[in-house]
Each structure stands twice: as structure tokens, then as C-alpha cells.
N, C-alpha and C positions, 0 to 999 in steps of 0.2 A: 730588388733590382728587377726592372722590367725591360725587355727588348721592345723598342717602339719604332714606329714609322715616323712619328713626330710627337713632340711634347712641348708644353709651355707652362710657365708659372706667371700668374697675374697677382698684383697687389694693388688694391684700390682701382681695379679696372684697367691697369696698365701692365703690359708684359715686362717682366724683369729678367726673364731668362727663357730661351726657346731653342730647340734643336730640331733638326730633321732626323733622319735615321740614326739610331744610337741606343743608349741606355739611359733610362730614368732610374735613379737610385735614391731611395728614401734613406737618409742616414740618421741614426739615433745613437746616443752614447749612454752607457750605463755607469753607475758608480763603480770606480775601480778600473775602468778601461784605460789602457796605457797607450803610449806612443807606438809601441810594438803592435798592439792590437789594431790601431788605426792603419799602420803601414801594411799589415797583413790584409785587411779588408780592402784597402785601395788596390793592392796587387791583385786581389781576386776580381774586383770589378773591372779593372783594366785588362787582365789577362785571360779571363774565362772565355772559352770558345763557345759562343752562343749564336753565332751567325753562320748561315749556310754559305759554303764556297762553291764555285763552279766545278771544281775538280771532283767533288763528291756530292752531287745533288741529294737533298734530303738529310744530310748529316751536318751537324753544327761543328765546323772546323776552323772558324775564324774568330779572332778577338775583335773587340770594337775598333781598335786601331787598324787591324788588317782589313776590316770591312769598310773603312773610311768613315766611320761614325763619330759621334760626339757624345759627351756626357752631360746630363742635367742632374745636378746634386741638390736635393731638397732636404733641409733639416726636418726631423720628424721625431720629437721626443715621445709621441704617443706609441711608438713601437715598444716602449717599455711599460705600457699600460698593463697592469695586473688585474684580471677580471675574475679571479678564482672565488672571490667573496663579494657578496652584495651585488648591487646593480650599477654602481659607479666605479669606473676604473681607478686604481691607485697608481700613482706615478713615483712611489717611494724609491724604486730601483733606478730611476732616470738620473743622469748626472745633473747636478745643479746648473742653472742657466749660465752663469759666468764661466764655469769650467767648460760647459758644452759649447759655448760660443768659440772659445779658443780651440777646442777639438775640431769643430766644424771648419773653422778657418784653416787649420792645419791640413785637414783632409782635402779641402779645395786646392790648397797650395801643392800638396803632394800629387794630386791628380793632374794639375796643370804642368807640373815638372816632367810628366811623362811625354809631353808634347801634344797630347790630345786637346781638342777644343772642349772647354769646360764652361758650362753655363750654370747658374745657381738660382735658387729661390732667395728669399730674404729671411734671415734668422729671426725667429720669434714674431714674424708677421702673420697676419691672417691671409693665407694664400689660397688661390684657386689654381688647382693643377689640372690640366687637360692633357690627355695622352691618347694616341691611337696605338694600342698594344699590337705587337706583331707576333702572331703565333696562336695564342699568347704564350710567351715565355716569361715566367716570373720565378726568381730564385731568392731564397733567404740565405744571407751570408752573415754568420754570427761568429765573432772571434772567440766566444766561450766554447763553441763547438770544436774549434781548433785545439784548445787546451784539453778537451775531453778525448779527442782523437790521439793526441800524443801520449796520454796516460793509459789509454785502453788498448 
């Protein structure tokens, strides 16, 4: 997830999604990810305080909604690329495409249900993503880390 001043996704030279100030989130799904995992990730994207507020300059105190921002959600299976061996990434841990499409559609619907303006890329398309990072602020949100935190 990246805090951005603006971001857009193009497919075949045409914009399919664009936002001004907000969050650009690359969303990938691994084998075994559940609806609970998706809901947790959406709640983090929507709720994390990563924007500065007027009351405390220099501190991140506002969520994307509180800052009046929008979301741009881009499907990104390559987040599950395993590069530990060889020179070509393995995507064996990525969710199969048909399941991932359903998961991505569910994330988009859940994000929209929060009332935020949500734009998207196009699932399985060859996309060009352009963004002006703000900060930069980039955070990795992984539902597997949530499970580790509960057990540790």
C-alpha cells in the first residue's frame, strides 16, 4: 500500500482507474487465504492512519477516509513471487486465477461498502500503473503476519 498524491492505471493506453490523493494498494492472494483474511486486510487499508492531520503536523493521524482520499486497488499476483531459488520467480504460492478473481472482486466490494471512492485496475490485464508517491509512505500488509502475531 502506498500513500499517493495521484495514481492511475491504464490498459491499452486508456485509463481504467484513477485517483487523486489517497492510497494505491497492490492486492495479491495466496493459496489458503480466507474471507476473514480479506476482511482484515481491507480494514487495515481503510483504517490505518497514514495521512498527516492539521492538529499534529508531522504525525500520521488520519485514515484515508478522514483525509478525504480515495483507493486505487490493483490486482497483483506477483506479490507471491518466490525468488529464493534460480533466476525466475515461482508463483506456486499464489492463489489460482479463478479463485483470485473472486477474492479480488470481494475486496473491491468490501472496500466500496466502507463508503470510500474506490477505483480499480483490470484483473489479469497488462496494466501500466503511474503514481506520485507521497512521502514516500509504503506499507506491507500481510494477513499471514496477523496469524503470527496472535500465536506469538
